[in-house]
C-alpha positions, 0 to 999 in steps of 0.5 A: 214632482218636487216635494213641498213643505207646509207649516201647520198649527197642529199635528195633522190628523189622519182620519180612517172610516171604519178602521176595522180590526185592532192592530191594523191601525193606531191603538185608540181610546174611545172618544166621549165628548162634546163634538168631532171638533173636540176629538180632533183637538184632543187627538192632535194636542201635545204629542197626540193620541188616537181616538175612536169616534162611534155612534154614542161618542158625541154628547152635544153636537147634532151635526156630526152623528148625521154627517158620519152616518151614525144616525139618519139625516133629519131633514125636518130641521134643515141642518144642511147635511147634504154630504154624509157617509152611508148609514150604519157607519161603525166608527171614525178613527182620529189619530196623529198622521205619523202614527199610521203604519205605511201599509195602513194609511188613513183615508183623509188628512185634516190640517189647520194652518194659516191661509198662506200655507193652505195656498201652497197646497192649492198651488201644488195640487192644482184646481183639478184636485180641489172641489172647485164647484163649491167655490163661493159657497162659504158654508162649505168652502173657503176656495174663493180666497184663492180663485178670486171669487166671492165678496171681500166683505163676506170673507172679512165678516167670517174672519171677524166673527171667528175672532169674536167667538175665539175671545168669548171662549175665555168665559166659562159662561159662554162655553156653557151656553154653547153646550146648552144650545147645541144639545137641542134640535130646535135651539140648534136650528135657530142658532144655525139660522142666525150664524149661517150668513157669518160662518161655515157649517160643519167645517171639520166633519162635513167640509174637511172629512166627508166631502174629501172622502166622498169626492176624492178631492181636497176641500178647505173651509173656514171654521164653524161655531163648534170648531171655534168654541169646542175645537179651540181653533185659532181664528187666523187659521182655516181647515183643509181636508185632503184625501191621503193619496194626494199628500204623497209629496207634501211634508207637514211641519208643525210650528204652532203658528 
């Protein structure tokens, strides 16, 4: 199979679940911050840096500690976790893909790119290597972009709301508001109900990391509120998580577009 080249907006992130002893993987600083989306942003900005996300790393987002098994899933608040790593997961290593040694690859590769670039991956790997059963479920998958399903109005609404949130990020008051809202379970729950019909849910943690890791298949997703507000992702991009064995013949080229 001939290799393909895919242009990405940022350095691809290699994700390793429970990386174990230091020395086997990139030397990492402990992450302390608002969310997993933010950890990926920091790890892939500039030249990139390795970060270790643990049970006490995330200060604001209530979803990723549950998705990653750092805390028990709290179904009272209907946070729609559904897919999660085993409880008592110790840590998640987030590092630039190129920093991993040949004999110690990551479990999942997360990229953010324009839909036309993700389309190359979809066509190259084929539907059998994607979670096709999630097509049409816009909270966890953007597959309907490529398989002809889904309602065009829904897709347009998701992209429009992402653009609005991206513009709001320019205002410190908005950034402070989002941090305040998502620190508390009840306000997170209510805010989630409002945005659930407009955006994806847990786009970087569940959709792009946990689902590919658990299923062994790639998944693509629109961005959630946190990925736009804290991950500072571009609204014209989508995210895609790919199990490492599937990227063997894919070359990633960072062009910032």
